[in-house]
KOLBADO-675589 format. One record per atom (N, C-alpha, C): residue in three letters; atom name; x, y, z; residue number from 1. Coordinates in Angstrom, 2 decimals. Layout:
REM residues N
   r  a      xx      yy      zz   k
 ALA CA       X       Y       Z NUM
...
//
This chain:
REM residues 108
   r  a      xx      yy      zz   k
 MET  N -154.46   73.42   47.99   1
 MET CA -153.19   74.27   49.31   1
 MET  C -152.64   75.15   49.44   1
 SER  N -153.33   76.54   50.25   2
 SER CA -152.29   77.13   49.86   2
 SER  C -150.86   77.22   50.46   2
 ASN  N -150.06   78.12   49.66   3
 ASN CA -148.82   79.07   49.79   3
 ASN  C -148.30   79.14   50.93   3
 THR  N -149.70   80.26   51.21   4
 THR CA -149.56   81.98   51.83   4
 THR  C -149.70   81.37   53.42   4
 VAL  N -149.29   81.89   54.71   5
 VAL CA -149.44   81.51   55.73   5
 VAL  C -150.26   83.77   56.95   5
 GLU  N -151.90   82.81   56.44   6
 GLU CA -152.86   83.51   57.52   6
 GLU  C -151.66   84.08   58.94   6
 VAL  N -152.03   85.53   58.94   7
 VAL CA -151.03   85.65   60.07   7
 VAL  C -152.11   87.35   60.85   7
 THR  N -152.09   87.27   62.53   8
 THR CA -152.94   87.73   63.20   8
 THR  C -152.41   88.50   63.97   8
 ASP  N -153.34   89.50   64.31   9
 ASP CA -152.66   90.14   65.68   9
 ASP  C -151.81   89.56   66.22   9
 ASP  N -152.41   88.39   66.43  10
 ASP CA -152.01   87.12   67.80  10
 ASP  C -150.80   86.26   67.54  10
 ASN  N -150.86   86.22   66.44  11
 ASN CA -149.63   86.01   66.16  11
 ASN  C -148.98   86.04   64.54  11
 PHE  N -149.27   86.97   64.49  12
 PHE CA -147.62   88.79   63.81  12
 PHE  C -146.44   87.99   64.25  12
 GLN  N -145.87   88.62   65.73  13
 GLN CA -144.51   88.58   66.42  13
 GLN  C -144.10   87.23   65.85  13
 GLU  N -145.03   85.83   65.99  14
 GLU CA -144.16   84.25   66.06  14
 GLU  C -143.91   84.41   64.42  14
 LYS  N -144.79   84.75   63.73  15
 LYS CA -145.55   84.38   62.05  15
 LYS  C -143.96   85.14   61.78  15
 VAL  N -143.87   86.64   61.49  16
 VAL CA -142.85   86.97   61.25  16
 VAL  C -142.44   88.04   61.28  16
 ILE  N -142.33   88.75   62.66  17
 ILE CA -141.71   89.69   63.27  17
 ILE  C -139.87   88.06   63.64  17
 ASP  N -140.88   86.84   63.70  18
 ASP CA -139.43   86.89   65.12  18
 ASP  C -138.73   85.30   63.97  18
 ALA  N -139.67   85.77   62.19  19
 ALA CA -138.62   84.73   61.60  19
 ALA  C -137.79   84.89   61.13  19
 ASP  N -137.15   83.63   60.77  20
 ASP CA -135.83   83.51   60.42  20
 ASP  C -135.72   84.17   58.99  20
 GLU  N -136.70   84.58   58.30  21
 GLU CA -136.09   84.83   56.57  21
 GLU  C -137.18   85.79   56.47  21
 PRO  N -137.43   86.30   55.67  22
 PRO CA -138.11   87.38   54.56  22
 PRO  C -139.17   87.34   54.64  22
 VAL  N -140.23   87.97   55.01  23
 VAL CA -141.71   87.91   54.84  23
 VAL  C -142.29   89.16   54.54  23
 LEU  N -142.85   88.73   53.17  24
 LEU CA -143.64   88.98   52.32  24
 LEU  C -145.51   89.66   53.43  24
 VAL  N -145.93   90.52   54.20  25
 VAL CA -146.74   90.81   55.12  25
 VAL  C -147.95   91.22   53.63  25
 ASP  N -149.07   90.95   53.56  26
 ASP CA -150.03   91.69   51.59  26
 ASP  C -150.78   91.56   53.24  26
 PHE  N -151.22   93.59   53.48  27
 PHE CA -152.31   93.70   53.90  27
 PHE  C -153.09   93.62   53.25  27
 TRP  N -154.21   92.84   53.12  28
 TRP CA -156.13   93.00   52.43  28
 TRP  C -156.48   93.38   52.91  28
 ALA  N -158.14   93.22   51.82  29
 ALA CA -159.44   92.88   52.80  29
 ALA  C -160.87   92.18   52.31  29
 PRO  N -161.17   91.36   51.71  30
 PRO CA -161.99   90.63   50.90  30
 PRO  C -163.03   91.50   50.00  30
 TRP  N -163.52   92.77   50.21  31
 TRP CA -164.02   93.39   50.15  31
 TRP  C -163.28   94.66   48.30  31
 CYS  N -162.05   93.90   48.48  32
 CYS CA -161.07   94.60   47.34  32
 CYS  C -160.04   94.35   46.56  32
 GLY  N -161.29   94.53   45.63  33
 GLY CA -160.26   94.20   44.51  33
 GLY  C -159.25   93.92   43.57  33
 PRO  N -158.53   94.97   43.82  34
 PRO CA -157.25   94.45   43.25  34
 PRO  C -156.48   94.56   44.79  34
 CYS  N -157.11   93.23   46.17  35
 CYS CA -156.85   92.98   46.26  35
 CYS  C -156.17   90.91   46.38  35
 ARG  N -157.78   91.01   45.31  36
 ARG CA -158.39   90.04   45.45  36
 ARG  C -157.09   88.97   43.58  36
 GLN  N -157.34   90.18   43.18  37
 GLN CA -156.40   90.42   42.49  37
 GLN  C -154.87   89.20   42.10  37
 MET  N -153.96   90.57   43.28  38
 MET CA -152.53   90.21   43.68  38
 MET  C -152.53   87.97   44.42  38
 GLU  N -153.87   87.89   45.01  39
 GLU CA -154.21   86.61   45.34  39
 GLU  C -153.69   85.27   43.93  39
 PRO  N -153.20   85.33   43.28  40
 PRO CA -152.89   84.70   42.01  40
 PRO  C -151.48   84.76   42.47  40
 ILE  N -151.50   86.02   42.20  41
 ILE CA -149.45   86.13   42.30  41
 ILE  C -148.58   85.68   43.44  41
 LEU  N -149.68   86.19   44.01  42
 LEU CA -149.04   86.30   45.76  42
 LEU  C -148.37   84.59   46.02  42
 GLU  N -150.11   83.97   45.88  43
 GLU CA -149.49   82.46   46.00  43
 GLU  C -149.11   81.78   45.70  43
 GLU  N -148.66   82.03   43.70  44
 GLU CA -147.54   81.22   43.01  44
 GLU  C -146.07   81.97   43.64  44
 LEU  N -145.99   82.81   43.57  45
 LEU CA -144.64   83.27   44.60  45
 LEU  C -144.56   82.87   45.83  45
 ALA  N -145.02   82.26   46.80  46
 ALA CA -145.48   81.42   48.09  46
 ALA  C -144.37   79.90   47.36  46
 GLY  N -145.23   79.79   46.26  47
 GLY CA -144.71   78.33   46.18  47
 GLY  C -143.58   78.65   45.98  47
 GLU  N -143.13   79.67   44.60  48
 GLU CA -141.82   79.14   44.30  48
 GLU  C -140.29   79.50   44.86  48
 LEU  N -141.56   80.57   46.21  49
 LEU CA -140.19   81.35   46.92  49
 LEU  C -139.22   79.63   47.67  49
 ALA  N -140.73   78.82   47.97  50
 ALA CA -140.50   78.67   49.47  50
 ALA  C -139.62   77.54   50.33  50
 GLY  N -139.80   78.19   51.41  51
 GLY CA -138.44   77.53   52.46  51
 GLY  C -137.14   78.71   51.77  51
 LYS  N -137.52   80.25   51.33  52
 LYS CA -136.58   81.35   51.12  52
 LYS  C -137.23   82.33   51.47  52
 VAL  N -138.72   83.00   52.10  53
 VAL CA -139.07   83.78   52.34  53
 VAL  C -140.58   83.24   51.88  53
 THR  N -141.54   83.94   53.33  54
 THR CA -142.48   83.45   53.64  54
 THR  C -143.62   84.64   53.11  54
 ILE  N -144.90   84.71   53.21  55
 ILE CA -145.81   85.40   52.23  55
 ILE  C -146.89   84.11   52.81  55
 ALA  N -146.89   85.85   53.57  56
 ALA CA -148.26   86.22   54.94  56
 ALA  C -149.61   86.56   54.49  56
 LYS  N -149.94   86.86   54.99  57
 LYS CA -151.50   87.80   54.86  57
 LYS  C -152.44   88.11   55.82  57
 LEU  N -152.16   89.18   55.86  58
 LEU CA -152.93   89.76   57.22  58
 LEU  C -154.26   90.53   57.10  58
 ASN  N -155.87   89.77   57.70  59
 ASN CA -156.60   90.52   55.92  59
 ASN  C -157.71   92.34   57.48  59
 VAL  N -157.06   93.32   57.78  60
 VAL CA -157.00   94.29   57.54  60
 VAL  C -159.03   94.36   58.56  60
 ASP  N -159.30   94.05   58.10  61
 ASP CA -161.29   94.74   58.87  61
 ASP  C -160.58   93.15   60.00  61
 GLN  N -160.25   92.30   59.92  62
 GLN CA -160.00   91.33   61.13  62
 GLN  C -158.51   91.77   62.54  62
 ASN  N -158.36   92.76   62.22  63
 ASN CA -156.86   92.22   62.42  63
 ASN  C -156.27   93.58   62.51  63
 PRO  N -157.41   94.85   63.22  64
 PRO CA -156.85   96.35   63.57  64
 PRO  C -156.61   96.51   63.81  64
 THR  N -155.25   95.98   64.92  65
 THR CA -154.27   97.00   65.32  65
 THR  C -152.85   96.58   64.96  65
 ILE  N -152.40   95.07   64.14  66
 ILE CA -151.15   95.48   63.56  66
 ILE  C -151.37   96.72   61.99  66
 SER  N -152.43   96.07   61.80  67
 SER CA -152.34   97.81   60.52  67
 SER  C -152.56   99.13   61.47  67
 ARG  N -153.07   99.67   61.83  68
 ARG CA -152.59  100.51   62.63  68
 ARG  C -151.07  100.89   62.86  68
 GLN  N -150.65   99.85   63.83  69
 GLN CA -149.48  100.11   63.88  69
 GLN  C -147.97  100.33   63.34  69
 TYR  N -148.31   99.83   61.68  70
 TYR CA -147.59  100.12   61.09  70
 TYR  C -148.11  101.02   59.93  70
 GLY  N -149.84  101.57   60.97  71
 GLY CA -149.80  102.84   59.88  71
 GLY  C -150.41  102.33   58.35  71
 ILE  N -151.11  100.86   57.61  72
 ILE CA -151.76  101.08   56.78  72
 ILE  C -152.42  101.42   56.74  72
 VAL  N -153.21  102.65   55.76  73
 VAL CA -154.44  103.86   55.29  73
 VAL  C -154.45  103.11   53.92  73
 SER  N -154.34  102.55   52.68  74
 SER CA -154.92  101.61   51.78  74
 SER  C -153.97  100.41   51.73  74
 ILE  N -154.88  100.00   50.43  75
 ILE CA -155.14   98.59   50.26  75
 ILE  C -155.17   98.53   49.08  75
 PRO  N -154.00   96.79   48.53  76
 PRO CA -153.54   96.69   49.02  76
 PRO  C -152.05   97.17   49.00  76
 THR  N -151.03   97.30   50.45  77
 THR CA -150.20   96.53   50.86  77
 THR  C -149.54   95.99   51.29  77
 MET  N -148.02   96.21   50.96  78
 MET CA -147.09   94.89   50.76  78
 MET  C -145.67   94.97   51.06  78
 SER  N -145.46   94.77   53.07  79
 SER CA -144.84   94.38   53.43  79
 SER  C -143.44   93.90   53.82  79
 ILE  N -142.45   94.62   53.24  80
 ILE CA -140.81   92.85   53.36  80
 ILE  C -141.08   93.09   54.65  80
 PHE  N -140.63   91.49   55.79  81
 PHE CA -140.02   92.73   56.21  81
 PHE  C -138.90   91.50   57.10  81
 SER  N -137.26   92.15   57.61  82
 SER CA -136.18   91.05   57.76  82
 SER  C -136.04   91.60   58.33  82
 LYS  N -134.87   90.59   58.97  83
 LYS CA -134.59   90.87   60.64  83
 LYS  C -136.11   91.15   61.61  83
 GLY  N -137.45   91.11   61.20  84
 GLY CA -138.03   91.91   62.71  84
 GLY  C -138.78   93.12   62.29  84
 GLU  N -137.91   93.71   61.28  85
 GLU CA -138.40   95.56   60.60  85
 GLU  C -139.34   94.91   58.81  85
 VAL  N -139.16   96.23   59.17  86
 VAL CA -140.49   97.12   58.10  86
 VAL  C -139.21   97.73   57.02  86
 ALA  N -138.55   96.07   56.28  87
 ALA CA -137.86   96.61   55.42  87
 ALA  C -137.69   97.86   53.86  87
 LYS  N -139.31   97.19   53.30  88
 LYS CA -139.48   98.08   52.00  88
 LYS  C -141.00   97.22   51.78  88
 ASN  N -141.62   98.43   51.43  89
 ASN CA -143.26   99.01   50.95  89
 ASN  C -143.43   99.30   49.84  89
 LEU  N -145.50   98.10   49.33  90
 LEU CA -145.40   97.81   48.12  90
 LEU  C -147.10   97.88   48.55  90
 VAL  N -146.98   99.90   48.25  91
 VAL CA -148.63   99.61   48.09  91
 VAL  C -149.47  100.19   46.91  91
 GLY  N -150.30   99.24   46.39  92
 GLY CA -151.42   99.11   45.28  92
 GLY  C -149.80   97.59   44.56  92
 SER  N -151.78   97.20   43.98  93
 SER CA -151.28   96.67   42.30  93
 SER  C -149.76   96.10   41.92  93
 ARG  N -148.99   95.36   42.19  94
 ARG CA -147.77   94.98   41.42  94
 ARG  C -147.76   93.67   40.58  94
 PRO  N -146.94   94.07   39.34  95
 PRO CA -146.42   92.79   38.28  95
 PRO  C -145.88   91.48   39.47  95
 LYS  N -146.24   89.99   39.21  96
 LYS CA -145.12   88.84   39.32  96
 LYS  C -144.48   89.85   39.93  96
 ALA  N -143.23   90.44   38.76  97
 ALA CA -142.31   89.66   38.07  97
 ALA  C -141.02   91.17   39.15  97
 GLN  N -142.00   92.59   39.52  98
 GLN CA -141.67   93.29   40.30  98
 GLN  C -141.77   92.75   41.77  98
 ILE  N -143.36   92.22   41.86  99
 ILE CA -143.14   91.67   43.73  99
 ILE  C -140.88   90.78   43.38  99
 LYS  N -140.95   89.44   43.02 100
 LYS CA -139.65   88.54   43.00 100
 LYS  C -138.38   89.63   43.50 100
 SER  N -138.84   90.07   42.33 101
 SER CA -137.33   91.92   42.25 101
 SER  C -136.85   92.05   43.81 101
 GLU  N -137.95   92.62   43.98 102
 GLU CA -138.19   93.04   45.04 102
 GLU  C -138.16   91.68   46.44 102
 LEU  N -137.93   90.97   46.43 103
 LEU CA -138.12   89.64   47.67 103
 LEU  C -136.45   89.18   47.57 103
 GLU  N -136.14   89.08   46.10 104
 GLU CA -135.30   88.63   46.00 104
 GLU  C -133.93   89.76   46.25 104
 ALA  N -134.40   90.96   46.94 105
 ALA CA -133.18   91.69   47.48 105
 ALA  C -132.83   90.93   48.48 105
 PHE  N -133.94   90.93   49.18 106
 PHE CA -133.76   90.33   50.41 106
 PHE  C -132.77   88.92   51.00 106
 LEU  N -132.86   87.83   49.53 107
 LEU CA -131.56   87.11   49.90 107
 LEU  C -130.65   87.06   49.88 107
 ASN  N -129.68   86.83   50.99 108
 ASN CA -128.23   86.90   50.71 108
 ASN  C -127.77   85.95   51.45 108
//
């Protein structure tokens, strides 16, 4: 069972912008090798931080509106949303410890 949440152009407002907790949005595509490498790391983090942070995945090929709106030009890009705003962007593959540390900074 997946710990991550799939988001789309249609449910982005509800799942990300209106969320009470911080949300990391993974902008990805199935053909992107580094994106596939990040998948198990993000699944682990979603399980470890369940109830504190939401890890969401947005396929840029299927959801071009949100991708354009947030200026996503390179994938993987992981955007941390806090209180409905982009608080931090992480572009490219990152180690699990770094992503976890970045997320924990928003847990106060």
